[in-house]
Backbone bond lengths (Angstrom), bond angles and torsions (degrees), N, CA, C in turn:
res aa  C-N    CA-C-N  psi(-1)  N-CA   C-N-CA  omega(-1)  CA-C   N-CA-C  phi
1 X - - - 1.457 - - 1.528 106.85 -
2 X 1.293 115.64 132.34 1.454 119.37 -178.40 1.532 111.04 -85.72
3 X 1.312 115.24 170.66 1.468 120.35 -176.21 1.526 111.82 -65.98
4 X 1.341 117.40 -29.35 1.465 120.48 177.40 1.524 111.31 -63.93
5 X 1.321 116.18 -43.95 1.468 121.52 179.84 1.523 110.20 -64.25
6 X 1.325 116.79 -41.78 1.469 121.12 179.60 1.522 110.06 -64.60
7 X 1.317 117.30 -46.03 1.469 119.11 -179.80 1.524 110.89 -65.27
8 X 1.341 117.39 -31.72 1.466 120.84 175.70 1.519 111.46 -63.87
9 X 1.327 116.77 -40.51 1.468 120.41 177.07 1.527 110.99 -66.47
10 X 1.303 116.47 -40.22 1.467 120.58 179.42 1.528 110.53 -67.09
11 X 1.319 116.72 -38.77 1.467 120.88 179.27 1.528 111.98 -64.40
12 X 1.324 116.81 -31.62 1.468 121.20 -179.17 1.531 112.79 -90.95
13 X 1.299 116.72 12.03 1.465 121.85 -175.49 1.531 112.54 -52.73
14 X 1.305 117.58 -45.88 1.465 121.22 -178.22 1.529 111.15 -63.24
15 X 1.308 116.60 -40.98 1.457 120.46 178.04 1.533 110.48 -64.92
16 X 1.336 116.21 -41.80 1.466 120.24 177.88 1.529 110.56 -63.52
17 X 1.309 115.93 -41.58 1.466 120.19 -179.78 1.521 110.59 -63.59
18 X 1.317 117.85 -43.68 1.472 120.43 176.99 1.522 111.47 -61.04
19 X 1.317 116.47 -39.32 1.463 121.99 177.72 1.535 110.15 -57.90
20 X 1.312 116.91 -45.21 1.474 121.14 -178.16 1.532 110.38 -73.39
21 X 1.320 117.97 -41.83 1.468 121.17 -179.34 1.525 110.37 -59.44
22 X 1.330 117.99 -40.40 1.472 120.66 178.71 1.527 111.42 -61.12
23 X 1.307 117.57 -27.30 1.460 120.72 -176.25 1.531 114.34 -94.21
24 X 1.328 117.43 -26.92 1.476 119.23 -179.30 1.527 112.88 -110.91
25 X 1.304 117.49 -14.22 1.465 123.75 175.44 1.536 114.24 58.73
26 X 1.315 115.89 28.40 1.466 120.87 177.20 1.525 107.27 -147.15
27 X 1.328 115.03 117.42 1.458 120.16 -173.93 1.524 112.34 -62.16
28 X 1.321 117.54 -44.96 1.470 119.87 -177.11 1.533 111.37 -66.89
29 X 1.323 116.72 -38.98 1.471 120.13 176.37 1.525 109.27 -64.79
30 X 1.333 116.57 -41.46 1.462 120.75 179.35 1.524 110.66 -61.33
31 X 1.320 116.84 -41.01 1.474 120.98 177.08 1.529 110.34 -59.75
32 X 1.326 116.47 -45.18 1.464 120.63 179.72 1.527 111.42 -62.62
33 X 1.326 115.62 -43.85 1.471 120.05 179.75 1.522 110.16 -63.04
34 X 1.318 116.93 -42.94 1.466 120.70 -179.71 1.528 110.98 -63.16
35 X 1.322 116.39 -44.14 1.468 119.15 179.21 1.526 111.08 -62.60
36 X 1.330 116.09 -41.88 1.469 120.19 177.91 1.530 110.19 -63.35
37 X 1.339 117.02 -38.10 1.466 120.94 179.38 1.525 110.70 -66.03
38 X 1.335 117.66 -38.86 1.467 119.71 175.94 1.527 109.77 -61.65
39 X 1.310 116.06 -41.23 1.469 119.33 177.77 1.519 111.95 -63.07
40 X 1.330 116.45 -43.20 1.472 120.41 177.42 1.529 110.65 -62.39
41 X 1.329 115.80 -40.49 1.470 119.61 -179.20 1.531 110.13 -60.93
42 X 1.309 116.50 -42.10 1.467 118.65 178.41 1.520 110.94 -66.38
43 X 1.328 116.81 -39.72 1.458 120.57 -179.57 1.522 112.00 -70.00
44 X 1.327 117.25 -30.30 1.471 121.78 -176.21 1.527 113.06 -105.68
45 X 1.306 117.63 18.41 1.458 119.76 -174.79 1.523 112.94 -60.64
46 X 1.306 117.44 -22.46 1.471 119.25 178.95 1.528 111.63 -69.91
47 X 1.345 117.98 -19.66 1.459 120.21 179.12 1.531 112.42 -81.45
48 X 1.309 117.42 -6.73 1.470 121.27 178.17 1.528 108.94 -76.63
49 X 1.309 116.04 118.00 1.472 120.99 -175.66 1.529 111.85 -80.94
50 X 1.330 116.06 -38.34 1.457 119.19 -176.06 1.522 108.71 -144.25
51 X 1.293 116.62 138.43 1.462 120.19 178.41 1.522 111.47 -68.01
52 X 1.327 117.54 -15.07 1.459 121.05 177.05 1.527 111.19 -68.75
53 X 1.317 117.19 -28.53 1.466 120.95 -177.13 1.522 112.95 -103.87
54 X 1.315 117.69 22.18 1.462 121.19 -175.45 1.542 111.88 -61.89
55 X 1.322 118.06 -37.31 1.466 120.89 -178.92 1.525 110.91 -67.60
56 X 1.313 117.60 -46.81 1.469 120.97 178.22 1.525 110.38 -62.88
57 X 1.334 115.70 -41.23 1.465 121.16 177.92 1.520 110.50 -60.16
58 X 1.339 117.74 -42.70 1.461 120.99 -178.91 1.535 110.78 -70.81
59 X 1.322 117.92 -36.66 1.470 119.91 175.35 1.536 110.81 -60.44
60 X 1.322 117.41 -37.92 1.457 120.33 176.99 1.540 110.05 -63.58
61 X 1.310 117.55 -40.69 1.465 121.58 176.73 1.531 109.58 -63.14
62 X 1.331 116.99 -41.84 1.472 120.91 178.31 1.530 111.13 -62.73
63 X 1.330 116.93 -45.53 1.479 119.76 179.20 1.523 110.79 -59.84
64 X 1.315 116.71 -43.59 1.467 120.24 178.73 1.528 111.29 -64.29
65 X 1.321 117.62 -37.19 1.466 120.93 178.06 1.533 110.62 -66.25
66 X 1.313 117.44 -37.78 1.472 121.79 177.98 1.525 109.55 -67.05
67 X 1.323 116.82 -43.41 1.467 120.44 177.38 1.525 110.21 -60.69
68 X 1.321 117.26 -43.67 1.470 121.06 178.07 1.525 111.21 -60.70
69 X 1.328 115.36 -40.07 1.471 119.61 178.79 1.530 110.68 -60.39
70 X 1.319 117.20 -47.55 1.466 120.36 -179.36 1.529 111.86 -67.91
71 X 1.310 117.95 -35.10 1.466 120.21 175.66 1.520 110.49 -63.17
72 X 1.323 116.54 -47.56 1.456 120.96 179.45 1.525 110.57 -60.54
73 X 1.322 114.72 -43.26 1.464 119.31 180.00 1.526 111.57 -63.70
74 X 1.313 119.03 -38.17 1.466 122.57 178.57 1.524 110.93 -65.50
75 X 1.316 117.26 -41.98 1.463 120.62 178.04 1.524 109.79 -65.11
76 X 1.313 116.42 -44.60 1.462 120.95 179.41 1.532 110.70 -59.76
77 X 1.321 116.15 -42.27 1.460 121.15 180.00 1.530 111.68 -64.21
78 X 1.342 116.39 -41.72 1.471 119.67 178.11 1.518 111.35 -63.11
79 X 1.315 117.57 -42.20 1.459 121.05 179.71 1.518 110.10 -65.14
80 X 1.310 117.04 -45.87 1.462 119.97 -179.58 1.521 111.48 -64.88
81 X 1.326 116.84 -35.75 1.461 119.96 178.21 1.517 110.58 -64.26
82 X 1.336 116.41 -40.21 1.463 119.69 178.07 1.520 111.76 -66.40
83 X 1.331 118.08 -34.96 1.458 121.33 -177.17 1.515 112.79 -84.36
84 X 1.314 118.17 -21.99 1.459 122.01 -174.86 1.524 114.12 -57.31
85 X 1.340 120.64 -45.23 1.472 118.23 -179.56 1.528 112.78 -57.75
86 X 1.330 117.51 -38.93 1.453 120.82 178.52 1.527 110.61 -65.00
87 X 1.319 116.51 -45.98 1.457 120.78 -178.41 1.521 110.47 -66.36
88 X 1.341 117.14 -44.87 1.459 120.78 -179.68 1.522 110.98 -60.81
89 X 1.320 117.71 -43.08 1.467 121.15 -178.68 1.519 110.15 -64.69
90 X 1.326 116.87 -41.24 1.457 121.01 179.50 1.522 109.97 -63.46
91 X 1.338 117.45 -46.08 1.461 121.21 179.60 1.523 110.26 -64.77
92 X 1.327 116.53 -37.50 1.463 120.83 -179.47 1.525 110.60 -62.79
93 X 1.321 116.86 -44.37 1.464 119.76 -179.49 1.523 111.67 -68.39
94 X 1.341 117.89 -36.87 1.457 119.83 -179.41 1.522 111.56 -69.03
95 X 1.328 117.95 -28.55 1.448 120.97 -178.42 1.521 113.74 -83.25
96 X 1.312 117.56 -9.57 1.457 121.05 -177.16 1.519 108.80 -84.87
97 X 1.321 116.94 126.20 1.449 120.05 -179.54 1.516 111.63 -90.79
98 X 1.302 117.57 -27.73 1.450 121.27 -179.36 1.523 109.44 -120.03
99 X 1.331 114.91 98.33 1.452 119.76 -177.68 1.517 108.71 -95.45
100 X 1.291 115.85 143.15 1.455 123.61 179.95 1.531 110.90 -53.34
101 X 1.306 116.05 137.63 1.467 120.63 178.85 1.522 110.85 -68.12
102 X 1.298 117.90 -22.17 1.466 121.66 178.24 1.524 110.73 -62.81
103 X 1.319 117.23 -31.14 1.461 120.22 -179.65 1.520 109.81 -63.13
104 X 1.320 116.76 -42.11 1.464 119.35 179.76 1.524 110.56 -64.07
105 X 1.332 117.32 -39.17 1.468 119.94 176.86 1.524 110.46 -65.98
106 X 1.319 116.89 -40.17 1.465 120.49 178.89 1.526 110.77 -65.02
107 X 1.340 116.82 -37.51 1.465 120.48 177.12 1.526 111.11 -62.35
108 X 1.334 116.93 -33.24 1.462 120.78 178.49 1.529 111.75 -72.44
109 X 1.335 117.82 -23.45 1.467 120.95 -175.83 1.527 113.64 -92.46
110 X 1.328 118.74 -13.71 1.469 120.71 178.28 1.523 109.51 -88.43
111 X 1.330 116.27 174.85 1.467 120.48 178.21 1.526 109.42 -53.03
112 X 1.328 117.92 141.34 1.474 120.27 -179.26 1.532 113.93 -54.16
113 X 1.338 117.13 -39.35 1.470 119.26 179.85 1.527 110.92 -63.96
114 X 1.332 116.58 -35.77 1.461 120.65 178.79 1.527 110.52 -68.68
115 X 1.316 116.55 -45.83 1.461 119.94 178.28 1.514 111.81 -60.07
116 X 1.342 115.62 -40.49 1.461 120.57 -178.47 1.526 111.36 -65.35
117 X 1.343 117.58 -46.19 1.461 119.48 -177.97 1.522 111.01 -62.86
118 X 1.314 117.88 -40.26 1.470 119.09 -179.17 1.516 111.85 -71.70
119 X 1.316 116.95 -37.24 1.477 118.78 177.29 1.523 111.20 -62.87
120 X 1.317 116.35 -41.19 1.468 119.86 -177.26 1.528 113.10 -78.51
121 X 1.325 116.18 -41.73 1.471 119.69 -172.82 1.519 112.14 -88.01
122 X 1.332 116.64 -45.10 1.464 119.95 -174.54 1.527 113.27 -92.45
123 X 1.307 116.83 -38.52 1.459 119.39 -172.89 1.521 113.43 -105.74
124 X 1.311 116.92 -7.34 1.459 120.72 -178.62 1.516 111.49 -74.84
125 X 1.323 116.06 179.88 1.472 119.82 178.73 1.523 109.96 -61.43
126 X 1.306 116.02 149.58 1.464 122.16 -174.76 1.508 113.54 -63.27
127 X 1.303 117.53 82.56 1.451 123.04 178.28 1.517 108.19 -98.97
128 X 1.335 116.00 128.17 1.453 116.32 174.15 1.518 106.81 -72.25
129 X 1.288 117.15 144.22 1.467 122.99 -175.51 1.514 111.99 63.20
130 X 1.326 117.60 37.22 1.458 121.21 -179.58 1.517 111.44 -60.30
131 X 1.315 117.73 -36.35 1.461 120.80 -179.46 1.526 110.58 -66.94
132 X 1.322 116.90 -42.47 1.470 120.30 177.77 1.522 110.98 -65.40
133 X 1.319 116.88 -40.98 1.466 120.36 177.97 1.521 110.49 -62.68
134 X 1.335 116.76 -43.19 1.455 120.97 178.31 1.533 110.07 -60.69
135 X 1.325 116.58 -43.22 1.461 121.05 -179.15 1.524 110.81 -60.61
136 X 1.319 117.04 -45.04 1.467 120.41 179.75 1.514 111.33 -63.67
137 X 1.348 116.44 -45.06 1.477 119.36 -179.86 1.521 111.68 -64.41
138 X 1.332 116.98 -32.30 1.464 121.25 -176.98 1.518 112.79 -88.64
139 X 1.322 117.25 -9.71 1.458 120.51 179.93 1.518 113.20 74.37
140 X 1.327 116.89 30.81 1.466 121.17 178.24 1.520 108.67 -125.07
141 X 1.316 115.66 167.09 1.467 119.29 179.50 1.529 109.98 -75.63
142 X 1.319 115.52 161.38 1.470 120.15 178.35 1.523 110.35 -63.52
143 X 1.312 117.55 -37.34 1.459 121.14 177.67 1.524 111.50 -63.46
144 X 1.330 116.21 -42.28 1.456 120.57 177.86 1.527 110.41 -63.85
145 X 1.332 116.44 -40.28 1.467 120.47 178.43 1.523 110.86 -63.81
146 X 1.328 117.36 -39.51 1.464 120.89 179.06 1.528 110.53 -64.91
147 X 1.336 116.37 -41.37 1.463 119.89 177.91 1.526 110.05 -64.92
148 X 1.331 115.92 -42.60 1.463 119.98 179.40 1.527 110.67 -61.95
149 X 1.332 116.52 -42.52 1.468 120.01 179.75 1.531 110.33 -64.41
150 X 1.322 116.93 -40.50 1.465 120.31 178.73 1.532 110.25 -63.12
151 X 1.325 116.19 -47.47 1.464 119.71 179.89 1.527 111.13 -64.43
152 X 1.312 115.70 -35.85 1.469 119.69 178.76 1.526 110.13 -64.89
153 X 1.323 117.45 -42.22 1.473 120.45 178.13 1.531 110.51 -60.94
154 X 1.329 115.73 -41.59 1.461 119.56 179.18 1.534 111.14 -64.53
155 X 1.336 116.65 -41.64 1.463 120.61 -179.84 1.529 111.02 -65.66
156 X 1.318 116.99 -42.58 1.471 120.88 178.92 1.521 109.70 -65.89
157 X 1.312 116.86 -38.95 1.461 120.29 177.62 1.526 110.11 -59.31
158 X 1.330 117.27 -44.40 1.463 120.71 179.28 1.529 111.15 -63.44
159 X 1.321 116.95 -41.21 1.471 120.89 178.00 1.524 111.15 -63.41
160 X 1.313 115.99 -41.19 1.466 120.16 179.20 1.522 111.67 -66.73
161 X 1.320 116.45 -38.53 1.460 119.49 177.72 1.533 110.71 -63.90
162 X 1.336 116.41 -36.55 1.469 119.83 177.94 1.523 111.23 -67.83
163 X 1.335 115.95 -44.62 1.462 118.75 -172.94 1.526 114.00 -87.39
164 X 1.309 118.37 -33.45 1.465 120.61 -174.07 1.528 113.80 -107.74
165 X 1.293 117.43 -21.43 1.458 120.15 179.89 1.505 113.63 63.95
166 X 1.337 118.23 -123.72 1.461 121.98 -174.62 1.530 113.25 -61.13
167 X 1.319 116.71 -31.10 1.461 119.42 179.36 1.525 110.84 -60.46
168 X 1.349 116.38 -39.01 1.468 121.00 -178.93 1.523 111.35 -67.83
169 X 1.314 117.54 -29.71 1.455 120.16 -179.51 1.513 111.63 -67.34
170 X 1.319 117.25 -26.21 1.460 119.86 179.14 1.526 111.99 -92.42
171 X 1.321 118.05 8.97 1.444 121.08 174.05 1.505 115.53 101.78
172 X 1.310 119.68 -4.85 1.475 123.70 177.27 1.523 112.67 57.29
173 X 1.303 118.19 22.45 1.465 118.90 -178.21 1.533 111.63 -84.68
174 X 1.289 118.36 -25.31 1.464 122.03 175.73 1.518 108.06 -124.35
175 X 1.295 115.76 55.84 1.461 121.59 -171.75 1.517 111.29 -73.77
176 X 1.322 114.76 139.83 1.461 120.13 177.13 1.530 110.96 -124.58
177 X 1.331 116.79 11.83 1.455 119.18 -176.42 1.529 112.83 -92.49
178 X 1.306 118.74 -1.06 1.471 121.49 -179.89 1.465 108.85 -72.42
């Protein structure tokens, strides 16, 4: 790509930015996409057949960058949606000051490792990175600790359903079955 073609792309920067802003509706994201597209254009300059079509060629790069942005965002959203119930439940339990006494009994009836992880991670003092701290103290990986905590929650849920019935279905936060 010659210097004339490059300066032409730079001169049309505002028009390119407006094109991206109309499609993503966020100025800062549009700026990032445009900068990435300029980088791609430099990396792919050998695919430019004629300097006469440099603007159309760059618009194609911009469209592909916008599509990539939305694809990435969709994947990110799916991952966060899958993780949200775990995070919400953890935050919900940490914010509760009066937890049902049935939970403590249920913790005593599940596997000791399950009871321990929930006592330390969910019911312990508000430590940031409680799961990572638990993993280090237990000599297991953070991923293993997360799986253990998930399985422990499921086991306690089953114990609560056995002992409390309908009260457990509503979260046992205002339990009257003790």
